[in-house]
C-alpha positions as CSV (number, residue, x, y, z in Angstrom):
1,M,114.1,-32.3,13.1
2,T,112.5,-34.2,10.2
3,S,110.1,-31.9,8.4
4,V,109.5,-34.1,5.4
5,N,106.6,-36.5,5.1
6,E,108.2,-40.0,4.5
7,L,105.1,-42.0,3.6
8,G,105.5,-41.8,-0.1
9,R,108.1,-44.6,0.1
10,S,105.7,-47.0,1.9
11,T,104.3,-50.2,0.4
12,S,101.1,-49.6,2.4
13,P,98.3,-47.9,0.4
14,Y,96.9,-46.5,3.6
15,L,100.2,-44.8,4.5
16,R,100.5,-43.6,0.9
17,Q,97.1,-41.9,1.2
18,H,98.7,-39.6,3.7
19,A,101.9,-38.9,1.8
20,G,100.5,-35.6,0.7
21,N,99.6,-34.4,4.2
22,P,101.5,-31.4,5.5
23,V,102.2,-33.5,8.7
24,A,105.7,-34.7,8.7
25,W,104.7,-38.3,9.1
26,R,107.2,-41.0,9.8
27,E,106.8,-44.8,9.5
28,W,107.1,-46.8,12.7
29,S,110.9,-47.1,13.2
30,K,113.7,-46.9,15.7
31,A,114.8,-43.7,14.0
32,A,111.5,-42.0,14.7
33,F,111.8,-42.7,18.4
34,A,115.4,-41.7,18.4
35,E,114.4,-38.3,17.0
36,A,111.8,-37.9,19.7
37,R,114.4,-38.7,22.3
38,E,116.9,-36.2,20.8
39,R,114.3,-33.4,20.5
40,D,112.7,-34.4,23.9
41,V,109.2,-34.3,22.5
42,P,106.4,-36.9,22.7
43,V,105.3,-39.1,19.9
44,F,101.9,-38.9,18.3
45,L,100.9,-42.3,17.0
46,S,98.0,-42.4,14.5
47,V,96.8,-45.9,13.6
48,G,94.1,-46.7,11.0
49,Y,93.5,-48.5,7.8
50,S,92.5,-47.6,4.2
51,A,88.9,-48.6,4.3
52,C,88.2,-46.8,7.6
53,H,85.6,-44.0,7.2
54,W,86.5,-42.0,10.3
55,C,90.2,-42.3,9.5
56,H,89.4,-40.4,6.3
57,V,87.3,-37.8,8.2
58,M,90.1,-37.1,10.7
59,A,92.7,-36.9,7.9
60,H,90.6,-34.4,6.0
61,E,89.7,-32.3,9.0
62,S,93.1,-32.2,10.8
63,F,96.0,-33.9,8.9
64,E,95.3,-31.9,5.8
65,D,95.0,-28.6,7.7
66,E,98.2,-26.5,7.5
67,A,97.9,-25.0,11.0
68,T,97.3,-28.3,12.7
69,A,100.1,-29.9,10.8
70,A,102.5,-27.1,11.7
71,Y,101.6,-27.5,15.4
72,L,102.1,-31.3,15.2
73,N,105.4,-30.9,13.5
74,E,106.7,-28.4,16.0
75,H,105.8,-30.3,19.2
76,F,105.7,-34.0,18.3
77,V,107.3,-36.7,16.2
78,N,104.4,-38.0,14.2
79,I,104.1,-41.7,13.3
80,K,101.4,-43.2,11.0
81,V,100.8,-47.0,11.2
82,D,98.6,-49.2,9.0
83,R,97.0,-51.5,11.5
84,E,96.7,-54.2,8.8
85,E,100.4,-54.1,8.2
86,R,101.5,-53.9,11.8
87,P,98.9,-55.8,13.9
88,D,101.4,-56.1,16.6
89,V,101.7,-52.4,17.1
90,D,98.0,-52.0,16.8
91,A,97.3,-54.7,19.4
92,I,99.6,-53.2,22.0
93,Y,98.2,-49.7,21.8
94,M,94.6,-50.8,21.3
95,S,94.9,-52.6,24.6
96,A,96.3,-49.5,26.2
97,T,93.4,-47.4,24.7
98,V,90.8,-49.8,25.9
99,A,92.4,-49.8,29.4
100,M,92.6,-46.0,29.6
101,V,89.4,-45.0,27.8
102,G,87.1,-48.0,28.2
103,Q,86.7,-48.5,24.5
104,G,88.7,-48.5,21.3
105,G,88.4,-47.9,17.6
106,W,90.0,-46.4,14.5
107,P,91.5,-43.9,13.9
108,M,93.4,-44.6,17.1
109,S,95.3,-41.6,18.5
110,V,97.9,-42.4,21.1
111,F,100.6,-40.2,22.6
112,L,103.8,-41.9,23.7
113,T,107.0,-41.1,25.5
114,P,110.2,-41.6,23.4
115,D,110.4,-45.0,25.0
116,A,107.1,-45.9,23.3
117,E,105.1,-46.0,26.5
118,P,101.6,-44.6,26.1
119,F,100.4,-41.8,28.4
120,F,97.3,-40.6,26.7
121,C,94.9,-42.5,24.3
122,G,91.9,-41.7,22.2
123,T,90.3,-42.5,18.9
124,Y,88.7,-39.8,16.6
125,F,89.1,-36.2,17.7
126,P,87.1,-33.6,15.7
127,K,88.8,-30.5,14.4
128,D,86.3,-28.3,16.3
129,A,84.9,-29.0,19.7
130,R,81.4,-30.4,19.5
131,G,79.1,-32.8,21.3
132,G,81.1,-32.6,24.5
133,M,84.3,-33.6,22.7
134,A,87.4,-31.5,22.9
135,S,88.8,-30.3,19.6
136,F,92.0,-32.0,18.4
137,R,93.9,-28.8,18.8
138,Q,92.8,-28.4,22.4
139,V,93.9,-32.0,23.1
140,L,97.3,-31.3,21.5
141,E,97.8,-28.0,23.5
142,S,96.9,-29.7,26.8
143,L,99.3,-32.5,26.2
144,V,102.2,-30.2,25.2
145,D,101.5,-28.2,28.4
146,A,101.5,-31.4,30.5
147,W,104.7,-32.6,28.8
148,Q,106.5,-29.4,29.8
149,T,105.1,-29.0,33.3
150,K,104.2,-32.5,34.5
151,R,106.8,-34.7,32.9
152,D,107.4,-36.9,35.9
153,Q,103.6,-37.8,36.0
154,I,103.6,-38.5,32.3
155,D,106.6,-40.8,32.5
156,D,105.0,-42.6,35.5
157,I,101.7,-43.1,33.6
158,G,103.5,-44.6,30.7
159,R,105.5,-47.0,32.9
160,R,102.4,-48.1,34.8
161,V,100.3,-48.7,31.6
162,V,103.0,-50.9,30.1
163,G,103.4,-52.8,33.4
164,Q,99.7,-53.5,33.6
165,L,99.6,-54.7,30.0
166,G,102.5,-57.1,30.7
167,A,100.8,-58.4,33.8
168,Q,97.9,-59.6,31.6
169,Q,100.0,-62.3,30.1
170,H,99.9,-65.8,31.6
171,A,100.2,-69.4,30.7
172,A,96.9,-70.8,29.5
173,E,95.2,-73.7,31.3
174,G,92.4,-76.1,30.6
175,A,91.0,-77.8,27.5
176,I,88.0,-77.5,25.2
177,D,86.4,-80.9,25.7
178,T,83.0,-82.1,24.5
179,A,81.3,-80.7,27.6
180,T,82.7,-77.3,26.8
181,L,81.5,-77.7,23.2
182,D,78.0,-78.6,24.2
183,H,77.9,-75.8,26.8
184,A,79.1,-73.3,24.2
185,A,76.3,-74.2,21.8
186,E,73.8,-73.7,24.6
187,L,75.2,-70.3,25.5
188,L,75.0,-69.3,21.8
189,K,71.3,-70.2,21.8
190,T,70.6,-67.7,24.6
191,D,72.4,-65.0,22.7
192,F,70.7,-65.8,19.4
193,D,68.3,-63.2,17.9
194,P,65.2,-65.2,17.1
195,A,63.6,-62.4,15.1
196,D,66.5,-61.2,12.9
197,A,69.1,-64.0,13.4
198,G,72.7,-63.4,14.3
199,F,73.9,-62.8,17.8
200,G,73.3,-59.8,20.0
201,G,72.1,-56.4,18.9
202,A,73.2,-53.6,16.7
203,P,75.7,-53.3,15.2
204,K,75.7,-56.9,13.9
205,F,78.9,-58.4,12.5
206,P,79.0,-61.5,10.4
207,P,79.6,-64.3,13.0
208,S,81.5,-66.4,10.5
209,M,83.6,-68.5,12.9
210,V,80.7,-69.1,15.3
211,L,78.6,-70.4,12.3
212,D,81.5,-72.6,11.3
213,F,81.5,-74.0,14.9
214,L,77.8,-74.6,14.9
215,L,77.9,-76.4,11.5
216,R,80.7,-78.7,12.8
217,H,78.7,-79.2,16.1
218,H,75.6,-80.1,14.1
219,R,77.6,-82.7,12.1
220,R,79.0,-84.3,15.3
221,T,75.8,-84.2,17.4
222,G,72.9,-83.8,15.0
223,S,71.8,-80.7,16.9
224,A,68.8,-79.2,15.0
225,D,69.2,-76.0,17.0
226,A,72.7,-75.5,15.8
227,L,71.7,-75.9,12.2
228,E,68.7,-73.7,12.5
229,M,70.9,-70.8,13.9
230,V,73.2,-71.2,11.0
231,A,70.4,-71.4,8.4
232,K,68.5,-68.3,9.7
233,T,71.7,-66.2,10.1
234,C,73.1,-67.1,6.7
235,E,69.8,-66.4,5.0
236,R,69.2,-63.1,6.7
237,M,72.7,-61.9,5.9
238,A,72.5,-63.0,2.3
239,R,69.1,-61.3,1.7
240,G,69.9,-58.1,3.5
241,G,71.8,-54.9,2.6
242,M,75.1,-56.1,4.0
243,Y,75.3,-58.4,1.0
244,D,75.8,-56.7,-2.4
245,Q,72.8,-58.0,-4.3
246,L,74.2,-56.9,-7.7
247,A,77.8,-58.2,-7.7
248,G,78.2,-60.4,-4.6
249,G,80.5,-59.8,-1.6
250,F,79.7,-58.8,2.0
251,A,80.3,-55.5,3.6
252,R,82.0,-55.3,7.0
253,Y,78.9,-55.3,9.2
254,S,75.3,-54.1,9.6
255,V,74.7,-50.9,11.6
256,D,71.2,-52.2,12.5
257,R,70.0,-55.5,13.9
258,Q,67.9,-56.3,10.8
259,W,71.0,-56.5,8.4
260,I,69.6,-53.6,6.3
261,V,72.2,-50.9,6.3
262,P,75.9,-51.9,6.1
263,H,79.1,-50.2,7.0
264,F,80.1,-50.4,3.3
265,E,83.8,-51.3,3.4
266,K,84.5,-54.8,2.1
267,M,87.3,-56.8,3.7
268,L,89.1,-59.8,2.2
269,Y,89.0,-61.7,5.5
270,D,85.3,-61.3,5.9
271,N,84.5,-62.6,2.5
272,A,87.0,-65.5,2.7
273,L,85.5,-66.6,6.0
274,L,81.9,-66.2,4.7
275,L,82.7,-68.1,1.5
276,D,83.8,-71.0,3.6
277,V,80.7,-70.8,5.8
278,Y,78.3,-70.8,2.8
279,T,80.2,-73.6,1.1
280,H,80.0,-75.6,4.4
281,W,76.3,-74.8,4.7
282,W,75.6,-76.0,1.2
283,A,77.6,-79.2,1.9
284,V,75.4,-79.9,4.9
285,S,72.0,-78.7,3.6
286,S,72.1,-78.6,-0.2
287,D,70.2,-75.3,0.1
288,P,70.3,-73.5,-3.3
289,L,70.7,-70.2,-1.6
290,A,73.9,-71.4,0.1
291,R,75.4,-72.5,-3.2
292,R,74.4,-69.2,-5.0
293,I,76.0,-67.0,-2.3
294,A,79.1,-69.2,-2.1
295,E,79.7,-68.9,-5.9
296,E,78.9,-65.2,-6.0
297,T,81.2,-64.5,-3.1
298,A,84.0,-66.5,-4.7
299,D,83.4,-64.7,-8.0
300,F,83.6,-61.4,-6.1
301,L,87.0,-62.4,-4.8
302,L,88.2,-63.2,-8.2
303,T,86.7,-60.2,-9.9
304,E,87.1,-57.3,-7.5
305,L,89.9,-58.3,-5.1
306,R,92.4,-60.2,-7.2
307,T,95.6,-58.3,-7.9
308,E,97.6,-58.4,-11.1
309,E,100.1,-60.8,-9.6
310,G,97.4,-63.2,-8.5
311,G,97.1,-62.5,-4.8
312,F,94.1,-60.9,-3.2
313,A,93.8,-57.3,-2.1
314,S,92.9,-56.4,1.4
315,A,89.8,-54.2,1.1
316,L,87.5,-51.9,-0.7
317,D,86.7,-48.5,0.8
318,A,83.4,-47.6,2.3
319,D,83.6,-44.1,0.8
320,T,83.4,-42.9,-2.8
321,E,84.2,-39.2,-3.5
322,G,84.1,-38.7,0.3
323,V,80.6,-40.1,0.7
324,E,80.0,-43.3,2.5
325,G,78.1,-45.9,0.4
326,K,77.7,-43.6,-2.6
327,Y,78.7,-46.4,-5.0
328,Y,76.2,-48.9,-3.7
329,V,73.0,-47.1,-2.9
330,W,70.0,-46.2,-5.2
331,T,67.2,-43.7,-5.2
332,P,63.9,-44.4,-7.0
333,E,64.9,-41.7,-9.5
334,Q,68.2,-43.5,-10.3
335,L,66.4,-46.8,-10.9
336,H,63.9,-45.1,-13.2
337,E,66.8,-43.6,-15.2
338,A,68.5,-47.0,-15.6
339,L,65.4,-49.2,-16.2
340,T,62.1,-49.1,-18.0
341,E,59.1,-47.9,-16.0
342,D,57.8,-51.4,-15.3
343,D,61.2,-52.8,-14.4
344,A,61.9,-49.9,-12.1
345,R,58.6,-50.3,-10.2
346,W,59.2,-54.0,-9.9
347,V,62.7,-53.6,-8.5
348,I,61.6,-50.8,-6.1
349,E,59.1,-53.2,-4.5
350,L,61.3,-56.3,-4.7
351,C,64.4,-54.6,-3.2
352,D,62.6,-52.4,-0.7
353,V,63.8,-49.1,-2.2
354,S,62.0,-47.0,0.4
355,G,64.7,-44.7,1.8
356,T,66.4,-47.2,4.0
357,F,69.7,-45.3,3.9
358,E,70.3,-41.5,3.8
359,H,68.9,-38.7,1.7
360,G,66.2,-40.8,0.2
361,S,68.6,-43.5,-1.0
362,S,68.4,-47.2,-0.2
363,V,70.6,-50.2,0.0
364,L,69.2,-53.0,-2.2
365,Q,67.8,-56.0,-0.3
366,L,66.4,-59.3,-1.6
367,R,64.2,-60.5,1.2
368,Q,62.6,-63.1,-0.9
369,D,63.3,-64.9,-4.2
370,P,61.9,-63.0,-7.2
371,D,58.8,-64.4,-8.8
372,D,60.6,-64.1,-12.2
373,P,64.3,-65.1,-11.7
374,D,65.2,-64.5,-15.4
375,R,63.8,-60.9,-15.1
376,W,65.9,-60.3,-12.0
377,Q,69.1,-61.6,-13.6
378,R,68.5,-59.3,-16.6
379,I,67.9,-56.3,-14.4
380,R,70.9,-57.1,-12.2
381,A,73.1,-57.0,-15.3
382,I,71.6,-53.6,-16.3
383,L,72.1,-52.1,-12.8
384,R,75.7,-53.5,-12.6
385,E,76.4,-51.7,-15.9
386,A,74.8,-48.5,-14.7
387,R,76.7,-48.7,-11.4
388,A,80.0,-49.3,-13.2
389,Q,79.7,-45.7,-14.5
390,R,80.0,-44.4,-11.0
391,T,83.4,-43.8,-9.3
392,Y,84.6,-47.1,-8.0
393,P,85.6,-47.3,-4.3
394,G,89.2,-47.1,-3.5
395,R,91.0,-50.5,-3.2
396,D,93.7,-51.3,-0.7
397,D,95.7,-53.6,-2.9
398,K,98.3,-54.8,-0.5
399,V,98.5,-58.5,-0.1
400,V,98.3,-59.8,3.5
401,A,99.7,-63.3,4.0
402,A,97.2,-64.3,6.7
403,W,94.1,-63.1,4.8
404,N,95.3,-64.6,1.6
405,G,95.7,-67.8,3.5
406,L,92.0,-67.7,4.5
407,A,91.0,-67.0,0.9
408,I,93.2,-69.9,-0.4
409,T,91.6,-72.3,2.0
410,A,88.0,-71.2,1.2
411,L,88.5,-71.1,-2.5
412,T,90.1,-74.5,-2.6
413,R,87.2,-76.1,-0.6
414,A,84.6,-74.3,-2.7
415,G,86.4,-75.2,-5.9
416,V,86.4,-78.9,-5.1
417,I,82.9,-79.1,-3.5
418,L,81.1,-76.9,-6.0
419,D,83.1,-78.4,-9.0
420,R,84.6,-75.0,-9.9
421,P,88.2,-75.8,-10.8
422,E,88.9,-72.2,-11.6
423,Y,88.6,-71.5,-7.9
424,V,91.3,-74.0,-7.0
425,E,93.5,-72.5,-9.8
426,A,93.0,-69.0,-8.3
427,A,93.9,-70.4,-4.9
428,S,97.1,-72.0,-6.3
429,Q,98.1,-68.7,-7.9
430,A,97.6,-66.8,-4.6
431,A,99.6,-69.4,-2.7
432,R,102.4,-69.0,-5.2
433,V,102.4,-65.2,-4.7
434,V,102.7,-65.5,-0.9
435,R,105.4,-68.2,-1.2
436,D,107.5,-66.5,-3.9
437,V,107.2,-62.9,-2.6
438,H,106.6,-63.1,1.2
439,L,108.7,-66.1,2.2
440,D,112.4,-65.6,2.6
441,D,114.0,-68.9,1.6
442,E,117.3,-68.1,3.3
443,T,115.9,-67.3,6.8
444,G,112.5,-69.1,6.6
445,R,110.9,-65.8,7.7
446,L,107.4,-65.0,6.3
447,H,106.7,-61.3,5.7
448,R,103.2,-60.0,6.3
449,T,102.5,-57.8,3.3
450,S,103.4,-57.0,-0.3
451,R,102.2,-54.7,-2.9
452,D,102.7,-54.9,-6.7
453,G,105.0,-57.8,-6.1
454,V,107.3,-55.9,-3.7
455,V,107.5,-57.3,-0.2
456,G,106.9,-55.0,2.8
457,T,109.2,-54.6,5.8
458,A,106.8,-56.0,8.5
459,H,107.6,-59.4,9.8
460,G,104.8,-62.0,9.7
461,V,102.9,-62.5,12.9
462,L,101.4,-65.8,14.2
463,E,98.3,-65.6,12.1
464,D,100.3,-65.1,8.9
465,Y,102.3,-68.3,9.5
466,T,99.4,-70.5,10.6
467,A,96.7,-69.3,8.2
468,Y,99.0,-69.7,5.2
469,A,100.3,-73.0,6.5
470,Q,96.8,-74.4,6.8
471,A,96.0,-73.0,3.3
472,C,99.0,-74.9,1.9
473,L,97.8,-78.1,3.6
474,V,94.3,-77.8,2.2
475,L,95.7,-77.0,-1.3
476,F,98.0,-79.9,-1.0
477,G,95.1,-82.2,-0.2
478,A,93.2,-81.0,-3.3
479,S,96.1,-81.0,-5.7
480,G,98.6,-83.7,-4.5
481,N,101.4,-81.1,-5.1
482,I,104.0,-82.0,-2.5
483,E,105.5,-78.5,-2.6
484,W,102.6,-77.2,-0.6
485,Y,103.1,-79.8,2.1
486,D,106.8,-79.0,2.3
487,T,106.0,-75.3,2.6
488,A,103.5,-75.8,5.4
489,Q,105.8,-78.1,7.3
490,R,108.6,-75.5,7.1
491,L,106.3,-72.7,8.4
492,L,104.9,-74.8,11.2
493,D,108.3,-75.9,12.4
494,R,109.3,-72.2,12.5
495,T,106.1,-71.4,14.4
496,I,107.1,-73.8,17.2
497,E,110.6,-72.3,17.3
498,Q,109.7,-68.7,17.2
499,F,106.2,-68.2,18.6
500,V,106.0,-70.6,21.5
501,A,107.6,-70.1,24.9
502,N,107.0,-72.2,28.0
503,G,103.9,-73.7,26.4
504,S,102.3,-70.3,25.6
505,Y,101.8,-68.8,22.1
506,F,102.7,-65.3,21.3
507,D,101.6,-63.2,18.4
508,T,105.1,-62.0,17.4
509,A,108.2,-64.0,16.7
510,A,111.1,-64.2,19.1
511,D,113.4,-62.7,16.5
512,A,111.0,-59.9,15.5
513,E,111.2,-56.3,16.7
514,Q,111.0,-56.1,20.5
515,L,108.1,-53.8,21.5
516,V,107.1,-52.5,24.9
517,W,105.4,-55.9,25.5
518,R,104.8,-59.0,23.5
519,P,101.2,-59.3,22.4
520,Q,99.3,-62.5,23.1
521,D,95.6,-62.3,22.1
522,P,93.5,-65.6,22.1
523,T,90.2,-64.1,21.0
524,D,88.6,-64.8,17.7
525,N,87.2,-61.5,16.8
526,A,86.9,-59.9,13.3
527,S,89.3,-62.6,12.1
528,P,90.6,-65.7,13.7
529,A,93.2,-65.4,16.5
530,G,96.7,-66.6,15.5
531,V,96.6,-69.2,18.2
532,S,93.3,-70.6,17.0
533,L,94.7,-70.8,13.5
534,A,97.8,-72.5,15.0
535,A,95.5,-75.2,16.6
536,E,93.9,-75.8,13.2
537,A,97.1,-76.0,11.2
538,F,98.9,-78.2,13.7
539,T,95.8,-80.5,13.9
540,T,95.9,-80.9,10.2
541,M,99.6,-81.5,10.1
542,A,99.4,-84.0,12.9
543,S,96.8,-85.9,11.0
544,M,99.0,-86.0,7.9
545,T,102.1,-87.0,9.7
546,G,101.1,-88.9,12.9
547,S,103.6,-86.6,14.7
548,V,103.1,-86.3,18.5
549,R,105.0,-83.0,18.3
550,Y,102.4,-81.4,16.1
551,E,99.5,-83.0,18.1
552,T,101.0,-81.5,21.3
553,A,101.4,-78.1,19.6
554,A,97.7,-78.1,18.6
555,A,96.6,-79.1,22.2
556,E,98.8,-76.3,23.7
557,A,97.3,-73.8,21.2
558,L,93.7,-74.7,22.1
559,K,94.4,-74.2,25.8
560,A,94.8,-70.5,25.2
561,S,91.1,-70.3,24.3
562,A,89.6,-72.6,26.8
563,T,88.4,-70.0,29.3
564,I,86.9,-67.8,26.5
565,A,85.3,-70.8,24.9
566,A,83.6,-71.7,28.2
567,R,82.4,-68.2,29.1
568,A,82.1,-66.2,25.9
569,P,81.9,-68.5,22.9
570,R,81.1,-65.7,20.4
571,F,84.8,-64.8,20.8
572,A,86.2,-68.3,20.4
573,G,84.5,-69.5,17.2
574,R,87.5,-70.8,15.4
575,A,88.9,-72.4,18.5
576,L,85.6,-74.2,19.1
577,A,85.4,-75.2,15.5
578,V,88.9,-76.8,15.7
579,A,87.9,-78.5,18.9
580,E,84.8,-80.0,17.1
581,T,87.1,-81.4,14.5
582,I,89.2,-83.1,17.1
583,A,86.1,-84.4,18.9
584,A,84.8,-85.9,15.7
585,G,88.0,-87.9,15.2
586,P,90.0,-86.2,13.8
587,L,89.8,-88.3,10.7
588,E,92.3,-88.7,7.9
589,I,91.5,-89.5,4.4
590,A,94.1,-90.8,1.9
591,I,93.1,-91.1,-1.7
592,A,95.5,-93.2,-3.7
593,G,95.4,-92.1,-7.3
594,R,93.4,-89.3,-8.9
595,S,89.6,-89.3,-8.6
596,P,87.7,-86.0,-8.7
597,E,84.6,-87.8,-7.5
598,L,86.2,-89.4,-4.4
599,L,88.0,-86.0,-3.7
600,R,84.7,-84.1,-3.9
601,T,83.0,-86.6,-1.7
602,A,85.7,-86.5,0.9
603,F,85.7,-82.6,1.0
604,T,81.9,-82.5,1.1
605,D,80.8,-85.3,3.4
606,A,83.7,-85.8,5.8
607,P,83.6,-83.7,9.0
608,W,84.9,-80.2,8.2
609,G,88.6,-79.9,9.0
610,T,89.3,-83.5,8.2
611,A,92.9,-83.9,6.8
612,I,92.6,-85.0,3.2
613,V,95.4,-86.1,0.9
614,Q,95.1,-87.1,-2.7
615,G,98.1,-88.2,-4.7
616,D,99.9,-90.9,-6.6
617,P,100.8,-94.0,-4.5
618,G,104.2,-93.5,-3.0
619,L,103.7,-89.7,-2.4
620,A,106.2,-88.8,0.3
621,V,103.8,-88.0,3.1
622,P,103.4,-90.4,6.1
623,L,99.6,-90.6,5.6
624,M,100.1,-92.0,2.0
625,E,102.5,-94.7,3.0
626,G,101.2,-98.1,1.9
627,R,98.1,-96.6,0.2
628,T,97.7,-98.4,-3.1
629,L,95.2,-98.5,-5.9
630,V,92.5,-101.2,-5.7
631,Q,92.3,-103.2,-9.0
632,D,94.0,-100.3,-10.8
633,Q,91.3,-97.9,-9.5
634,P,91.8,-94.9,-7.2
635,A,90.9,-95.9,-3.7
636,A,90.0,-93.9,-0.5
637,Y,91.3,-94.9,2.9
638,V,89.4,-93.5,5.9
639,C,91.7,-93.5,8.9
640,Q,92.0,-92.3,12.5
641,K,95.4,-92.0,14.0
642,F,96.7,-93.9,11.0
643,T,94.4,-96.9,11.7
644,C,92.6,-97.3,8.5
645,R,89.4,-99.0,7.4
646,L,89.2,-101.0,4.2
647,P,89.7,-98.9,1.1
648,V,86.7,-97.9,-1.0
649,V,86.5,-97.0,-4.7
650,L,83.0,-95.7,-5.1
651,P,81.9,-92.2,-3.8
652,E,78.7,-93.7,-2.3
653,D,80.7,-96.2,-0.3
654,L,83.0,-93.4,0.9
655,R,80.0,-91.3,1.9
656,R,78.7,-94.1,4.1
657,E,82.1,-94.3,5.9
658,F,81.3,-91.0,7.6
659,R,78.0,-92.1,9.1
660,P,76.5,-88.6,9.5
661,V,74.2,-88.1,12.5
662,N,70.6,-87.3,11.5
């Protein structure tokens, strides 16, 4: 029996947070299940992540409790999993939890047979029974009794649950055509909140991928409704409490429909996706709010999430000193302490400091532009300095390949479009971290995580390969550095080899650890589905190479989302966005020579998702073959399926090539 907590060796900050628990935690491994089989005890699987508020609560109440830990150690093999490090494990047992309980969430508490089959699932269990909920100890004792007296029933439940999950997998059919795109936009109109923007009711999550789709849809069709939904939602999110009015960056979601009170954790993937949306909104509208939020969000990434190696950390905690939101909220008294009497009164009115959160505190909002912008900037600086004296939220500083890919793409586009070369340089550094640390040159395998420059053990899943490959292609387009094209091609070739079987995409590689079933999730939820990211990356690569192989891979990937796109477009935002790019062309732009002006015009005014390559004539990429300077000047070639129009040398002439719909 293993009685030692093993998590101190982990590269996951979340697992290391539990290294001091008296629970004899194991990492997910064959050895842990072998021990359960040898001892003939069930496995307790606890899944969470470092920025999860209720994960911290359950840890404090139960996992730090000596008596509870002793009972767990005696009767179970206890496995702790970071859902961000092992999304494959999380996906399997979250599906089981939703199937058995009707809903899911974190912390996820699942009890397994030694064959890893789930027989009882739940989420947070309180230490003491309350509100109709059994205590965690009562749950444990009931399960131990069932294990000893009803073993056949437990084994049967586990087998049936796994069988039902496996039966959900099927080959996708259909396509996302222009009729589907138009219908999706109409469905989104019916779900749009006309009063407070966004979609649906509370809690409201930032609908980044849906907004991206609507912007692309507006560009293709000229839909005023699509643009209005984007503009209202982007403005309400940016002016509410979900956005950090002092230092930039978005929290995970709003607990209310008015975007006032956030769940305070800040995730890399949210901020990367939102940076891309606000950059895109600015490219379409030239709205100064869009540019301000894009730049502040990019600055947040560089200032608060950048690691020492140059990658981007996963998240900031919601809690500080065990209190949710303590770092971010303000009382009138705190504002009076930090500011002059006049400035404090001005900010209290401007930012609605009226007890919008708990215990008389408020989340700062900025529902309208201040009448004195210089005064607001001066006060912002003072309040940032005052806030810096507080305990900073914990940071999960592991580097996730997929989420860094999203950040690299967003920073590259923002850097080119907003003329902020430091963003492109930061994107290049992050891309090098993922390539040099996560990518195994010998096997071609991409690992999902690293920390402090040390690679983790988890294999990359589909989203890691495809988000990072797309990032490399966008970075290649901006820089002309052929190494990023070569890296992307290598990753996408491996994606076809390892993640596709009989025309269907799977989230885990064929040569990865074999779990009780092979996950396959086409929904764009908190972050894009791996299969949607595959459709995007293969579309870009097909445009750069003219390869039917990559074009076919993109089409097969989009099939996975066709049904969801037609029925529930809120959960197919990235797939719909990629389909819009295909419907608009897709276009290819080859810029022979180096011209920041032509490059910026291409990134800003071409349909979002257009494949763009800038480089010296003769660059070894099919799209650049035969692309020459014009009278010794850089020239842009606008092409479709490698059929090109006459080259142009002036940005205004290139802009006219795109013929935007008004």
